[in-house]
C-alpha positions in Angstrom: -8.1 14.7 -2.3 -4.7 16.5 -1.9 -3.1 14.0 0.7 -3.0 16.9 3.4 -6.7 17.3 2.8 -7.4 17.0 6.6 -10.8 15.6 5.9 -8.7 12.6 3.8 -6.2 12.3 7.1 -8.9 12.1 9.8 -10.8 9.3 8.7 -7.8 6.9 9.5 -7.1 8.0 12.9 -9.4 5.9 15.1 -7.7 3.1 12.9 -3.9 4.0 13.3 -4.1 5.9 17.2 -1.6 4.8 19.2 0.2 1.9 16.6 3.2 1.7 15.8 4.7 2.1 12.0 8.5 0.7 11.6 9.7 2.9 8.9 13.4 1.3 7.0 14.5 4.4 5.0 17.2 3.5 2.5 20.2 5.3 3.2 20.0 6.5 -0.6 17.3 9.1 1.0 18.7 10.3 4.3 21.4 12.4 2.1 18.3 13.5 -1.1 17.3 16.6 -1.2 13.1 15.7 0.1 14.6 14.0 3.0 13.7 17.4 5.3 9.8 16.8 3.7 9.3 13.2 4.3 10.8 14.0 7.8 8.1 16.5 7.7 5.5 13.5 7.1 7.0 11.5 10.1 5.9 14.8 12.3 2.3 14.5 10.8 2.4 10.5 12.0 3.8 11.9 15.6 1.2 14.4 15.8 -1.9 12.2 15.5 -0.3 9.8 18.1 1.2 7.2 16.1 4.4 6.0 17.0 7.1 5.6 14.8 10.1 3.8 14.3 13.3 4.6 11.9 15.5 1.7 10.6 18.1 3.4 8.3 20.2 1.6 5.7 24.1 2.5 5.1 25.2 0.9 1.8 24.7 3.9 -0.8 27.1 6.2 2.3 29.4 3.1 2.1 30.4 3.0 -1.4 30.4 7.0 -1.4 32.9 6.6 1.5 34.7 3.3 -0.2 35.2 5.5 -3.5 36.4 8.6 -1.3 39.3 6.6 0.5 40.4 4.0 -2.2 39.3 1.3 -0.2 40.2 -2.6 0.2 36.4 -2.9 1.7 35.8 -6.4 0.0 31.2 -6.7 0.3 29.9 -2.4 -0.1 26.0 -4.1 -0.4 25.9 -6.0 2.8 24.5 -9.4 1.5 27.8 -10.7 1.6 31.1 -10.9 4.1 32.1 -7.5 5.5 35.6 -7.9 6.7 36.9 -5.7 8.7 37.9 -2.7 5.8 34.0 -2.7 5.3 32.7 -2.9 8.9 35.4 0.4 9.9 33.1 1.9 6.3 30.0 0.9 8.0 30.6 2.2 11.4 31.8 5.8 9.8 28.3 5.7 7.5 26.3 4.8 10.1 26.8 7.3 12.7 26.7 9.9 10.6 23.2 9.2 8.9 22.3 8.3 12.0 23.5 12.3 13.0 21.7 13.4 10.3 18.7 12.2 10.8 18.5 12.5 14.5 19.6 16.4 13.1 16.3 16.8 10.8 14.6 14.9 13.7 14.9 17.8 15.9 14.2 20.4 13.3 10.7 18.6 13.4 10.6 19.6 17.6 10.5 15.7 17.8 12.7 14.0 20.7 14.7 11.2 19.1 17.5 8.2 20.2 19.8 6.5 18.9 19.3 2.7 20.5 21.9 -0.3 20.3 18.5 -2.3 20.6 19.4 -4.8 18.0 21.6 -7.9 19.6 22.6 -10.0 16.9 24.9 -12.5 16.5 27.7 -13.9 14.0 26.2 -15.0 11.0 29.3 -17.3 10.2 30.3 -19.5 8.0 28.3 -20.7 5.3 28.9 -22.7 2.3 32.8 -22.9 4.0 32.7 -19.0 4.0 33.4 -16.8 6.9 31.6 -13.8 6.8 33.3 -12.3 9.4 31.8 -9.1 11.0 28.6 -9.8 8.6 25.4 -10.3 11.6 22.2 -11.6 11.7 19.7 -10.2 14.1 18.9 -12.3 17.7 16.8 -10.6 19.0 15.1 -7.1 19.7 15.5 -5.4 22.8 11.5 -4.8 23.0 11.5 -2.9 26.0 13.6 -0.1 25.4 11.9 0.1 22.6 8.7 0.6 24.7 10.2 2.7 26.6 11.4 5.5 24.4 8.2 5.1 22.3 5.8 5.7 25.6 7.8 9.1 26.4 6.8 10.2 22.5 11.1 9.5 21.6 11.1 9.0 17.8 13.8 5.4 18.1 16.7 5.5 15.3 18.3 2.3 14.7 20.9 1.8 12.3 22.3 -0.8 9.7 24.3 -2.5 13.3 24.5 -5.4 15.9 26.1 -5.7 19.3 26.6 -8.9 20.8 26.8 -9.6 24.5 30.9 -9.4 24.3 30.1 -5.6 22.7 31.6 -6.7 19.3 29.5 -5.4 16.6 28.7 -6.5 13.4 26.6 -4.7 10.4 23.2 -6.5 9.8 21.0 -5.7 6.7 18.8 -3.2 7.4 15.6 -4.3 6.1 16.4 -7.4 8.3 16.7 -5.4 11.5 13.7 -3.8 10.1 11.9 -7.1 9.6 12.5 -8.2 13.2 11.8 -4.4 14.7 7.9 -4.1 13.3 7.7 -8.3 14.0 8.7 -7.0 17.6 6.6 -4.4 18.8 3.7 -5.9 16.9 3.8 -3.3 14.0 0.6 -2.5 11.9 2.9 -1.4 8.9 6.2 -1.8 8.2 7.8 0.6 5.1 9.8 0.5 3.0 11.1 4.0 2.0 13.4 3.8 -1.0 14.8 5.0 -4.3 12.2 3.0 -6.3 8.2 3.9 -7.1 7.5 0.7 -5.5 7.8 -3.5 -6.4 9.0 -3.6 -9.9 9.2 -7.0 -11.4 10.1 -7.6 -15.3 9.7 -3.4 -15.6 6.4 -3.7 -14.1 5.1 -1.4 -10.8 2.9 -3.7 -8.9 0.4 -2.0 -7.2 -1.3 -4.4 -4.7 0.3 -8.1 -4.3 -1.6 -10.7 -1.5 2.0 -12.3 0.5 0.7 -16.0 -1.3 1.0 -14.1 -4.2 4.0 -12.5 -3.6 5.6 -16.0 -2.5 4.6 -17.2 -5.8 6.9 -14.4 -7.5 9.5 -15.3 -5.2 9.6 -18.9 -5.8 8.8 -18.9 -9.9 10.4 -15.6 -11.4 12.8 -13.8 -8.3 14.6 -12.6 -11.4 12.6 -10.9 -12.3 13.5 -8.4 -9.5 16.3 -6.4 -9.9 18.6 -6.5 -6.8 18.0 -3.7 -4.8 13.8 -5.0 -4.6 14.5 -8.7 -4.4 15.8 -7.2 -0.2 12.4 -5.0 0.0 10.0 -8.4 -2.0 11.7 -10.9 0.6 12.1 -9.0 3.5 8.2 -8.0 2.7 6.6 -11.8 2.3 8.5 -12.4 5.5 7.1 -9.5 7.3 3.2 -10.4 6.6 3.6 -14.3 7.4 4.8 -12.8 10.9 2.2 -11.0 11.2 2.7 -7.5 10.2 -0.8 -7.0 8.3 0.6 -4.2 5.8 3.8 -3.7 4.0 4.6 -0.5 1.4 7.6 -0.2 -0.7 7.1 3.4 -1.9 9.8 6.1 -3.4 11.1 8.2 -0.5 12.0 10.9 -3.4 8.2 12.1 -3.7 6.9 15.0 -2.4 4.7 14.0 0.7 4.9 10.5 -0.9 5.0 9.3 2.6 1.5 10.7 3.6 -0.2 9.9 0.4 0.7 6.1 0.8 -1.1 6.0 4.6 -3.8 8.4 4.4 -5.2 7.6 0.7 -7.0 5.2 -0.4 -4.8 4.2 -4.0 -0.9 5.7 -1.9 1.7 6.1 -4.7 4.1 2.5 -4.0 3.3 -1.2 -3.6 1.1 -2.9 -0.7 1.7 -5.8 0.2 -1.0 -7.2 2.6 -1.2 -10.4 4.9 -4.5 -11.6 4.3 -7.7 -10.6 1.8 -8.7 -7.5 2.7 -11.1 -6.4 -0.3 -15.1 -6.4 0.8 -18.1 -5.0 -1.7 -20.9 -4.0 1.0 -24.3 -1.6 0.7 -23.5 1.6 0.7 -24.1 4.2 3.7 -24.8 7.2 3.9 -21.4 8.4 4.6 -20.3 6.5 1.3 -22.2 9.3 -1.0 -19.4 11.9 -1.2 -17.2 9.0 -2.3 -19.2 8.1 -4.8 -19.7 11.0 -6.5 -15.9 11.9 -6.2 -15.3 8.5 -7.5 -17.7 8.9 -10.3 -16.4 13.1 -11.1 -14.0 11.6 -13.9 -16.8 9.2 -15.8 -19.2 11.9 -15.6 -17.1 14.4 -16.9 -16.4 12.5 -19.8 -20.0 11.8 -20.4 -19.4 8.0 -19.7 -22.2 8.4 -16.7 -25.2 10.1 -16.2 -24.8 13.2 -13.3 -26.0 11.6 -9.9 -26.9 14.1 -7.2 -26.7 13.6 -4.3 -30.1 13.5 -3.3 -30.9 11.1 -6.2 -28.4 8.8 -4.3 -29.9 9.6 -0.6 -33.6 8.5 -2.1 -31.7 5.0 -3.9 -29.3 4.3 -1.0 -30.0 0.9 -0.4 -29.2 0.3 -4.7 -25.6 1.2 -4.1 -22.6 -1.0 -3.3 -19.3 -0.4 -2.7 -16.1 -2.4 -2.9 -13.9 -1.3 -0.4 -9.8 -1.8 0.4 -8.7 -1.6 3.2 -11.5 0.0 4.8 -11.4 3.1 1.9 -14.1 2.6 -1.2 -12.2 2.4 -4.7 -14.8 0.8 -6.7 -19.3 1.0 -6.6 -22.4 -0.1 -8.6 -25.9 0.1 -7.9 -28.5 -2.3 -8.7 -32.0 -0.7 -9.4 -35.4 -3.0 -9.5 -37.8 -3.0 -11.3 -40.2 -6.0 -9.3 -43.1 -6.1 -11.8 -41.5 -6.9 -15.1 -39.0 -9.6 -12.6 -35.6 -6.7 -13.9 -33.1 -5.5 -12.3 -29.8 -2.4 -13.5 -27.0 -2.8 -13.1 -26.2 1.0 -13.0 -23.2 3.4 -11.7 -20.4 1.0 -12.4 -17.0 2.6 -11.9 -13.6 1.6 -10.6 -10.3 4.6 -9.1 -8.1 4.7 -12.1 -5.8 3.5 -10.2 -7.3 0.2 -9.7 -8.4 -0.3 -12.6 -7.0 -4.0 -15.0 -7.2 -6.0 -11.3 -10.9 -7.6 -12.1 -12.5 -5.3 -9.8 -15.2 -4.1 -11.7 -15.6 -7.7 -13.3 -16.4 -8.6 -9.4 -19.0 -6.2 -9.2 -21.0 -7.2 -12.2 -20.8 -11.0 -10.4 -22.3 -9.6 -7.3 -25.1 -7.6 -8.8 -25.7 -10.8 -11.1 -25.8 -13.2 -7.8 -28.0 -10.0 -5.5 -30.0 -10.2 -8.7 -30.9 -14.2 -9.0 -31.5 -14.1 -4.5 -34.5 -11.5 -5.8 -36.2 -13.5 -8.0 -35.1 -11.3 -11.3 -35.0 -13.1 -14.6 -33.4 -10.2 -16.5 -30.3 -8.5 -15.6 -30.0 -4.8 -18.2 -27.5 -2.4 -18.0 -26.9 1.2 -20.1 -23.9 1.9 -21.6 -22.4 5.2 -23.5 -18.5 4.4 -24.0 -18.0 1.1 -22.0 -21.0 -1.4 -24.1 -17.9 -3.4 -25.6 -16.1 -4.2 -21.7 -20.3 -5.1 -20.5 -20.4 -7.6 -23.7 -16.7 -9.2 -23.3 -16.5 -9.4 -19.8 -20.0 -9.2 -18.0 -21.5 -11.4 -20.8 -24.4 -9.0 -21.7 -25.6 -8.8 -25.8 -27.0 -5.7 -26.7 -30.9 -5.2 -27.3 -33.4 -2.2 -28.0 -35.1 0.1 -26.1 -38.2 -2.0 -26.1 -36.3 -4.1 -23.2 -36.6 -1.8 -20.8 -39.1 -2.1 -17.9 -42.0 1.1 -18.7 -40.9 3.3 -16.0 -37.1 3.1 -17.2 -37.9 3.3 -20.1 -39.8 6.9 -20.0 -36.2 8.0 -18.3 -34.4 6.1 -21.4 -36.2 8.4 -23.4 -36.3 11.9 -21.7 -32.1 11.9 -21.6 -31.5 11.9 -24.7 -28.2 10.4 -24.2 -28.7 7.5 -26.1 -27.4 5.1 -24.5 -26.8 1.0 -26.1 -29.2 -0.8 -24.2 -27.3 -4.3 -22.6 -29.4 -7.5 -22.0 -28.6 -10.5 -19.9 -30.5 -13.7 -18.8 -29.7 -14.7 -15.4 -30.8 -18.3 -15.1 -30.4 -19.5 -11.1 -26.8 -20.6 -10.7 
C-alpha cells in the first residue's frame, strides 16, 4: 500500500480526528530539499482535521552562521552554555527558520503563526558553571495554543523561551516539543530528524516499549549517537508524561511522515507507553488484510493460496495479531474434532515485524486454544519453514499418516509434498 492510498489513510481517521500531533523538526530538515514535501504531508494531516503544532530546532543553522561569521560563540549544539554571542546567533537562526516554515505553510494554504508560548527561566549554575542564556521550560501558554488550534492556525514554536521580564533564553527544541506535547495532551510526538530512527549500536530499532528504552538508556547510553541520545531521552520522558506514542523518523524520506502515521509498518522508530499488541479473532473486514499479508508467501509457494470465499467460510478459525489496531500477522487453527487434532495454518508475519517473537507468540496462542478445546495433537504443514517450527515451536517431523482423513485427502490432492509436523499436547 502506498502511504497516500486513500483506503489506507481512512482507517486511521476516527482515532486521529480532532487529536493533536506535535512535530519536532530538526533545523537541518527545514533547509533540506524534501522539506516542501514534508509540509505537503502536514497539509494532509490538517485536511483530515488533525491538529498540528510545529516545533523546530536551529543547531545546524547556528553552526553555519558561526562558521560564516567566524564567531567566538561557545556552545553550538544547545546542550551546554549559551553566552551572549551564541544567543545572538540563535536568535538570527531561529527567526530565519521560523520565517521559512511560515512561508512553506502559506504555500500550502495553511494559516500559521509564530508564537512566544514558551515561558522559561535560566538553567542557572550547575556544578559551579553558569549556563548564562541557556533556559529551561517553566511552563507552556496552553490557552494561546488552544486558541490558535481552534481557529485552524498551525502554531510554529522556535527553540526560544521568554521570562516575565522579557529576557530571551535558548532552550532545547526536544525539551520544548516534550513540554508542548504534554501540555496539549497530544496523542503523538514525532521527532523529524536526519536519522532513519532510533539507532543503538549501529542497529535501527523499529519499536520499543518505554520500559525497554529506559533500560537501554540506563545501561547503554553510549550506544546512541549524541544527536539521537537527546531524542531517546525525551521520547522516554514523553511516554512517562502520558503521550501514548513517540515516533522518530527521517525527514528526508519522501512522504515519510504519512508513511509513519498511516501505515502498519511505518518507516522509523515507534516508542510506546503501554502494551499495544494483541491477538484477536479475525473479522470479515480482516479478510483483505489476511490476503495482503500472505501475498508474498503465496507467491513464493511458502503458503497455499486462499480465496476470499475460502477464508470467509472458515473465518472463525483465523486470528489476527494487531499492533496499534493494525494487522501485522495472522494464523489459523483448523479443528478436526473426530480425531482430537488441530492444524496450525496460515502463519505469517509481516516482513517489517520479523525477528520480534511474534511468530512464537502466535504458535503459543494456537497451542493454548487447542488445549482449551480438548485437542491432543497439533499439526502443521510446511514446505519452507519446517525448521522454524521444529526449533521455535517444538514440533517434530511426522508423516502424512498423522493427518486426519479429511485433511489427508486434501494433502494428497494438493501435490505440494509439504512436510508434516506434529506436536503432542499435554495439559498446561
